[in-house]
C-alpha positions as CSV (number, residue, x, y, z in Angstrom):
1,M,89.9,-50.5,-19.4
2,L,92.5,-52.9,-17.8
3,I,96.1,-52.7,-18.8
4,Y,98.9,-55.3,-18.7
5,D,102.7,-54.8,-19.2
6,E,105.7,-55.3,-17.2
7,T,105.3,-52.1,-15.1
8,T,101.6,-52.6,-14.3
9,L,102.2,-56.2,-13.4
10,A,105.0,-55.3,-11.0
11,F,102.8,-52.7,-9.5
12,S,99.8,-55.0,-9.0
13,Q,102.0,-57.5,-7.2
14,K,103.3,-54.8,-5.0
15,A,99.7,-53.7,-4.3
16,E,98.6,-57.3,-3.5
17,A,101.5,-57.5,-1.0
18,L,100.2,-54.2,0.6
19,V,96.6,-55.9,0.6
20,R,97.9,-58.8,2.5
21,E,99.6,-56.5,5.0
22,I,96.3,-54.5,5.5
23,L,94.3,-57.8,6.0
24,R,96.8,-59.2,8.6
25,S,96.6,-55.9,10.4
26,C,92.9,-56.3,10.7
27,G,93.3,-59.7,12.2
28,I,92.2,-61.5,9.1
29,T,93.9,-64.9,8.2
30,V,95.8,-64.5,4.8
31,R,97.1,-67.3,2.6
32,T,99.4,-66.9,-0.3
33,S,96.6,-65.5,-2.7
34,R,93.5,-65.6,-0.7
35,F,92.2,-64.5,2.6
36,E,89.8,-66.3,4.9
37,F,86.6,-64.5,5.9
38,N,83.6,-66.0,7.6
39,R,84.9,-69.6,6.9
40,Y,85.3,-68.9,3.2
41,L,88.4,-68.1,1.1
42,Y,88.4,-65.2,-1.2
43,P,90.9,-64.1,-3.8
44,I,93.5,-61.3,-3.5
45,H,93.7,-59.9,-7.0
46,V,94.6,-56.3,-8.0
47,V,94.3,-55.1,-11.5
48,I,95.6,-51.9,-13.1
49,F,93.2,-49.8,-15.3
50,D,93.2,-46.7,-17.3
51,G,90.6,-44.1,-16.5
52,A,89.5,-41.2,-14.3
53,E,88.8,-43.1,-11.1
54,L,91.4,-43.6,-8.3
55,G,90.3,-47.2,-7.6
56,H,87.3,-49.5,-7.8
57,F,86.2,-52.9,-6.4
58,N,84.6,-55.2,-9.1
59,A,82.3,-57.5,-7.0
60,P,81.4,-60.1,-9.6
61,Y,85.0,-60.7,-10.3
62,F,86.4,-60.2,-6.7
63,Q,88.8,-57.7,-8.2
64,L,90.5,-54.5,-6.6
65,G,91.4,-52.0,-9.2
66,L,93.9,-49.2,-9.1
67,N,94.4,-46.4,-11.6
68,R,97.6,-46.8,-13.7
69,K,98.7,-43.2,-12.9
70,L,98.9,-44.0,-9.2
71,I,102.3,-45.8,-10.3
72,Y,103.9,-42.5,-11.0
73,L,101.8,-39.9,-8.8
74,A,101.1,-41.7,-5.5
75,K,103.1,-42.5,-2.5
76,D,102.7,-46.0,-0.9
77,S,100.7,-44.5,1.9
78,V,98.2,-43.0,-0.5
79,V,98.0,-46.3,-2.5
80,R,97.5,-48.2,0.9
81,D,94.6,-45.9,1.8
82,I,92.9,-46.4,-1.6
83,L,93.2,-50.2,-1.0
84,K,91.7,-49.9,2.4
85,H,88.7,-48.1,0.9
86,E,88.2,-50.7,-1.8
87,L,88.9,-53.5,0.6
88,A,86.1,-52.0,2.7
89,H,83.8,-52.4,-0.2
90,Y,85.1,-56.0,-0.6
91,L,84.3,-56.9,2.9
92,T,80.9,-55.1,2.9
93,S,80.0,-57.0,-0.3
94,I,80.5,-60.2,1.5
95,L,78.7,-59.2,4.7
96,H,75.9,-57.3,3.1
97,P,75.4,-58.2,-0.5
98,D,72.6,-55.8,-1.0
99,A,73.9,-52.7,0.9
100,R,74.1,-49.3,-0.8
101,P,77.5,-48.0,-1.7
102,H,79.0,-45.9,1.0
103,G,76.0,-46.6,3.1
104,P,76.0,-47.4,6.7
105,E,77.1,-51.0,6.3
106,F,80.2,-49.7,4.4
107,H,81.0,-47.2,7.1
108,G,80.4,-49.8,9.8
109,V,83.0,-52.0,8.2
110,C,85.4,-49.1,8.2
111,E,84.9,-48.5,11.8
112,R,85.0,-52.3,12.7
113,Y,88.8,-52.3,11.2
114,G,89.8,-48.9,12.3
115,F,90.0,-47.3,8.9
116,P,90.2,-43.4,9.4
117,K,87.5,-41.0,8.1
118,E,89.5,-40.0,5.0
119,V,89.6,-43.7,3.9
120,A,86.0,-44.0,4.4
121,A,85.3,-40.7,2.3
122,A,84.0,-41.2,-1.2
123,T,86.7,-38.9,-2.7
124,M,90.4,-38.4,-2.2
125,D,92.6,-35.4,-3.0
126,L,95.5,-36.8,-5.1
127,A,96.3,-34.1,-7.7
128,A,93.0,-34.9,-9.4
129,S,93.9,-32.8,-12.3
130,N,96.8,-35.0,-13.1
131,L,94.7,-38.0,-13.0
132,S,92.5,-36.8,-15.8
133,K,92.4,-39.4,-18.7
134,E,94.7,-38.6,-21.6
135,G,93.6,-39.6,-25.1
136,D,95.6,-41.6,-27.5
137,L,95.5,-39.2,-30.6
138,Q,96.7,-41.8,-33.1
139,S,94.2,-44.4,-31.9
140,E,91.3,-41.8,-32.1
141,R,92.2,-40.8,-35.6
142,I,92.2,-44.4,-36.8
143,L,88.9,-45.1,-35.0
144,E,87.2,-41.9,-36.6
145,K,88.4,-42.9,-40.0
146,V,87.2,-46.6,-39.6
147,K,83.7,-45.4,-38.2
148,K,83.1,-43.1,-41.2
149,L,83.8,-45.9,-43.5
150,L,81.6,-48.2,-41.5
151,S,78.8,-45.7,-41.7
152,L,78.7,-45.9,-45.3
153,A,77.5,-49.6,-45.0
154,Q,74.2,-48.0,-44.1
155,S,73.9,-47.1,-47.8
156,S,71.1,-48.8,-49.8
157,N,73.7,-49.2,-52.6
158,A,74.9,-52.9,-51.9
159,H,78.2,-52.3,-54.0
160,E,78.9,-49.0,-51.9
161,A,78.2,-50.8,-48.6
162,E,80.3,-53.8,-49.4
163,L,83.2,-51.4,-50.7
164,A,83.0,-49.5,-47.5
165,T,83.5,-52.6,-45.4
166,V,86.5,-53.8,-47.5
167,R,88.1,-50.4,-47.3
168,A,87.5,-50.3,-43.4
169,N,89.0,-53.7,-42.9
170,D,92.0,-52.8,-45.2
171,L,92.6,-49.8,-43.0
172,L,92.4,-51.8,-39.8
173,L,95.0,-54.3,-41.4
174,R,97.3,-51.6,-42.4
175,H,97.1,-50.0,-38.9
176,N,97.9,-53.4,-37.2
177,L,100.8,-54.3,-39.4
178,E,102.3,-50.7,-38.8
179,Y,101.6,-51.4,-35.0
180,L,103.3,-54.8,-35.3
181,G,106.3,-53.4,-37.0
182,N,106.7,-50.7,-34.3
183,R,105.6,-52.6,-31.2
184,D,108.0,-52.7,-28.4
185,A,107.8,-55.9,-26.5
186,S,107.1,-54.1,-23.3
187,A,104.1,-52.1,-24.9
188,P,100.9,-52.5,-22.8
189,I,98.1,-54.8,-23.7
190,Y,94.7,-53.4,-22.9
191,L,91.6,-55.4,-21.6
192,D,87.9,-54.2,-21.6
193,R,84.8,-56.1,-20.3
194,L,82.0,-55.9,-22.9
195,L,78.2,-56.8,-23.0
196,Q,77.8,-57.7,-19.3
197,R,74.8,-59.9,-18.6
198,R,73.5,-62.4,-15.9
199,R,74.6,-65.6,-17.8
200,K,76.3,-66.8,-20.9
201,D,74.0,-67.1,-23.9
202,T,74.5,-68.0,-27.6
203,K,74.3,-64.5,-28.8
204,I,77.4,-63.5,-26.7
205,A,79.2,-66.6,-28.0
206,A,78.4,-65.6,-31.6
207,I,79.6,-62.0,-31.0
208,S,82.8,-63.3,-29.5
209,S,83.5,-65.4,-32.7
210,I,83.0,-62.3,-34.9
211,L,85.2,-60.1,-32.9
212,K,88.2,-62.3,-33.7
213,H,88.3,-60.6,-37.1
214,F,89.2,-57.3,-35.5
215,I,92.6,-58.5,-34.2
216,V,91.6,-58.8,-30.6
217,R,91.4,-61.7,-28.2
218,S,87.9,-62.4,-27.0
219,V,87.1,-64.6,-24.0
220,I,83.8,-65.3,-22.5
221,S,84.2,-64.7,-18.8
222,Q,81.9,-65.6,-16.1
223,G,82.0,-64.1,-12.6
224,R,79.6,-64.1,-9.6
225,D,76.0,-63.8,-11.3
226,V,77.6,-62.0,-14.3
227,C,79.0,-63.0,-17.8
228,C,80.8,-60.8,-20.2
229,L,83.3,-60.6,-23.0
230,E,86.8,-59.9,-22.0
231,V,88.5,-58.3,-25.1
232,S,92.3,-57.7,-25.2
233,G,94.7,-56.2,-27.6
234,S,96.1,-53.0,-28.8
235,L,94.2,-49.8,-27.5
236,T,92.7,-49.0,-31.0
237,N,91.6,-52.6,-31.5
238,V,90.0,-52.9,-28.0
239,K,88.1,-49.7,-28.5
240,L,86.9,-50.7,-31.9
241,A,85.9,-54.1,-30.5
242,G,83.6,-52.3,-28.0
243,Y,82.1,-50.3,-30.7
244,V,81.4,-53.4,-32.9
245,A,80.1,-55.5,-30.0
246,S,77.7,-52.7,-29.1
247,F,76.3,-52.7,-32.6
248,L,76.2,-56.4,-33.0
249,D,74.3,-56.8,-29.8
250,R,71.4,-54.8,-31.2
251,E,71.7,-55.9,-34.8
252,F,71.5,-59.6,-34.0
253,E,68.0,-58.9,-32.4
254,H,67.0,-56.8,-35.5
255,L,68.1,-59.7,-37.9
256,W,66.2,-62.2,-35.7
257,H,63.0,-60.2,-35.6
258,E,63.3,-59.8,-39.4
259,A,63.8,-63.6,-39.8
260,Q,60.7,-64.3,-37.7
261,S,58.7,-62.0,-39.8
262,L,59.9,-63.0,-43.3
263,E,60.9,-66.8,-42.7
264,G,58.4,-67.6,-39.9
265,L,61.2,-68.8,-37.5
266,R,60.0,-69.4,-34.0
267,G,61.5,-70.8,-30.6
268,L,64.7,-70.4,-28.6
269,Q,66.5,-73.4,-30.5
270,A,65.9,-71.6,-33.8
271,K,67.0,-68.3,-32.4
272,N,70.2,-69.7,-31.1
273,S,70.9,-71.6,-34.3
274,F,70.2,-68.4,-36.2
275,F,72.8,-66.4,-34.3
276,L,75.4,-69.1,-34.7
277,G,74.6,-69.1,-38.4
278,V,75.0,-65.3,-38.5
279,A,78.6,-65.6,-37.0
280,E,79.5,-68.4,-39.3
281,G,78.3,-66.5,-42.4
282,Y,80.3,-63.5,-41.3
283,D,83.2,-65.7,-40.8
284,Q,83.0,-67.1,-44.3
285,K,82.7,-63.5,-45.7
286,M,85.9,-62.2,-43.9
287,R,88.0,-65.4,-44.8
288,S,86.9,-64.7,-48.5
289,M,88.1,-61.1,-48.1
290,K,91.5,-62.1,-46.6
291,E,92.0,-64.5,-49.5
292,A,92.1,-61.5,-51.7
293,Y,95.1,-60.0,-49.8
294,S,98.5,-60.4,-51.2
295,K,100.7,-63.3,-50.0
296,D,102.8,-60.8,-48.0
297,D,99.8,-59.3,-46.4
298,Q,98.3,-62.7,-45.5
299,K,101.7,-63.7,-43.8
300,S,101.8,-60.5,-42.0
301,L,98.2,-60.9,-40.7
302,V,98.9,-64.4,-39.5
303,L,102.1,-63.0,-37.6
304,A,100.0,-60.2,-36.1
305,E,97.4,-62.8,-34.8
306,E,100.2,-65.0,-33.4
307,T,101.8,-62.0,-31.8
308,L,98.5,-61.1,-30.2
309,E,98.3,-64.5,-28.8
310,R,101.6,-64.3,-27.2
311,A,101.1,-60.9,-25.8
312,T,97.8,-61.7,-24.2
313,G,99.3,-64.7,-22.6
314,I,100.3,-62.5,-19.7
315,I,96.6,-62.1,-18.9
316,Y,95.4,-65.7,-19.3
317,R,97.7,-68.4,-17.9
318,R,95.1,-71.1,-18.3
319,L,91.9,-71.1,-20.1
320,S,89.1,-73.8,-20.0
321,H,87.1,-74.5,-23.1
322,S,83.5,-75.7,-23.2
323,R,81.4,-76.7,-26.1
324,S,77.6,-76.1,-26.6
325,G,75.4,-79.0,-26.1
326,H,72.4,-77.4,-27.7
327,R,70.5,-78.9,-30.6
328,T,70.6,-77.2,-33.9
329,D,67.9,-76.1,-36.1
330,S,69.5,-76.5,-39.5
331,E,67.2,-74.3,-41.4
332,A,67.5,-71.4,-38.9
333,R,71.2,-71.8,-39.1
334,R,71.2,-71.7,-42.9
335,L,69.3,-68.6,-42.9
336,G,71.5,-67.1,-40.4
337,E,74.6,-67.9,-42.5
338,A,73.0,-66.1,-45.4
339,R,72.3,-63.0,-43.2
340,G,75.9,-63.2,-41.9
341,R,77.4,-63.2,-45.3
342,T,75.8,-59.8,-46.0
343,L,76.4,-58.4,-42.5
344,S,78.1,-55.0,-42.4
345,I,79.2,-53.2,-39.3
346,R,77.4,-49.9,-39.2
347,S,77.6,-46.8,-37.0
348,A,77.1,-47.1,-33.2
349,V,77.2,-44.7,-30.4
350,E,80.3,-44.7,-28.1
351,G,79.5,-43.2,-24.6
352,K,81.8,-41.1,-22.6
353,S,82.1,-40.4,-18.9
354,T,84.2,-37.9,-17.0
355,G,84.9,-37.2,-13.3
356,L,87.3,-38.3,-10.6
357,S,86.0,-40.4,-7.6
358,L,86.0,-43.7,-5.7
359,P,83.0,-44.9,-7.6
360,N,79.8,-47.0,-6.8
361,P,81.3,-50.5,-6.7
362,R,78.3,-51.8,-8.3
363,S,78.5,-49.5,-11.2
């Protein structure tokens, strides 16, 4: 998960300056924010993340990543070595797009630019025990409460399922209002990439529309041969958005197969229209719920959403917007809206990973 605040932004700028130094020492031409390699320009972009890895290279987005705890635990020489390792992955991905991680091509790049063996190694000794990820106890407690409530939405009792959804959303509102009241202007904003796939499709756009009700900013991001949702906000909300997106990715397919069986819907145009309808129906449901809030809570919720928009401005300087030119199947969309108005977010499985390493850059 990526992190943005004044400290991490300063560290990423320092790291980018180190990257430029390393590239120049390798005889590679460097511009202000790009470097020239094989007659093409490539971006120099370092992001800071929270996790167990020391660093990574994200090939589809041309991003070098450093662990936030390196800010406090690592000397510049260590950071420089980690950046050399990730730069070697970067250059290898340009020269040999299909090469295996840490394979002969990678080691050949390290040798070509004189990187020492400890840089080429897949692991580094950096007080690994101090780099183990620390949990956010308050965030985890809120998430567990919300998940328990949402799991009740699996009940065959429609009233009980709807009540569970209302209580879960009320708990999220209370948590976010408390977060807003206590938020330091320098508090970090978190970003996670969800639902990666080869290209943008209507389902990911529909899910992005639903996630706005969980007080996160959701942006469809397209990299080299990959598309995903970039979700940013408080740690609790970003984690919950990952949980919700994972559920919706499967639930949309379930609802579509059900509509095919019961309503006889067929074809890609009908499927896309149905998915957009589900998102619109869920939006209608949530707007109706919010209208039942007190006036003070409604004002506070608007303020929370405006604060989120300002806070995530440090991530997105300029955004381009596009509109779908697809034709719509009105009947499929109507049926989707009906499903969306009864859609409840139910339990999903959240995966966990452990370990400290310089990972497979394609993972």
